[in-house]
C-alpha positions, 0 to 999 in steps of 0.5 A: 465591612459594617465595622469598616463603614462604621455601620454600628446598627448593621454590625450589631444585628449581624453579630447577634444573627451569627450567634442565633445561626450557630445555635439554630443549625444544630437544632434544625439539622440534628437528624442530618448531623446525627446520620452524618456522624454515624456514617463517619463512625462506620468508615473502614478506619473506625471499624478497623480500630474498633475491631482491633480493640475488641480483639485485644479485650477478648484476648485479655479476658480469655487469658485472665479467666483461663489462667485463674482457672489453672491456678484455682482462683475464683472469678466472677465477671459480669457483662452488662446487657440492655438492663442497667445494673445500677443497684449492684454497681452502687454496692461496688468500688467504682473503677471505670478502667480499661480491661486488661489481664493484669487488672483482672488478675490483681482484682481476683487475687486472694490478697485483694479485698475485692476478690470475693465480689464480682466485676461488672463490665460495661462495653469496653470498660470495667466500671466496678469491682467487689460487687455483691450479687443476689443469690438464685431463688432456685434450689441447686443443692450443693452442686454449685458454690456461692459464685455460681449461685450469685451468677445464676441469681443475676441472670434470672432477673437481668439479661447480663452475661456472666463468666464464672471461674470455679475455685474448687474445680478450676473450670470456666462456666458461662451463665445467661438467662438462668442457665449455666454452661459448665466447663467451656473451652477457650474457643467457646469463650471467644465466640461468646465474647465476640457476640457480647462486644462485636459490632454486629453490622461490622461482622455481618459485612465481613461474613458477607464478603467471605461468602461472596469470595467463596467459590460456588459449587458448579 
């Protein structure tokens, strides 16, 4: 209207005011906007998509690890916790790739130049491969090999959770907080990966619904 009436000063002021408003609104209402986006991300559609992605990732990792255990291929997969692993990632080859069975098998293949190192997983991505991990300061004798000692060493200084496939014994082990759980089953691996990847609120809602749906004993 100001342009139609040739009110140049009013038009200039309105134009500048619009720019200020567009910048000011996100700053003033950032908390409200953040809460709104969080609620949007927790809708049934997005939660269902996330759960589907988690199921895919979990099945790919389990399938790869237990296939390598059968073929006696050594493997070391690190799942990052709250502690960032930058000093170890810096020693790796950057990937930032979607997790898949084929990718894991190709990385740890004996023909691959990366097979002696570890793979680091951050959320739902393989961020790096061929990583060099610290050995444990504890004395374990000859019971564990290089991969297991490296996994124990990392778990003693960080909150990372680690899967190790033994090349000699063909077993899958789980390492966390300086402890090792040897020869885990696929069911146990599935439970561990659910804890690592699953959004807790989503699965707590599912469990709550299941409990409500269960018939009560009279």
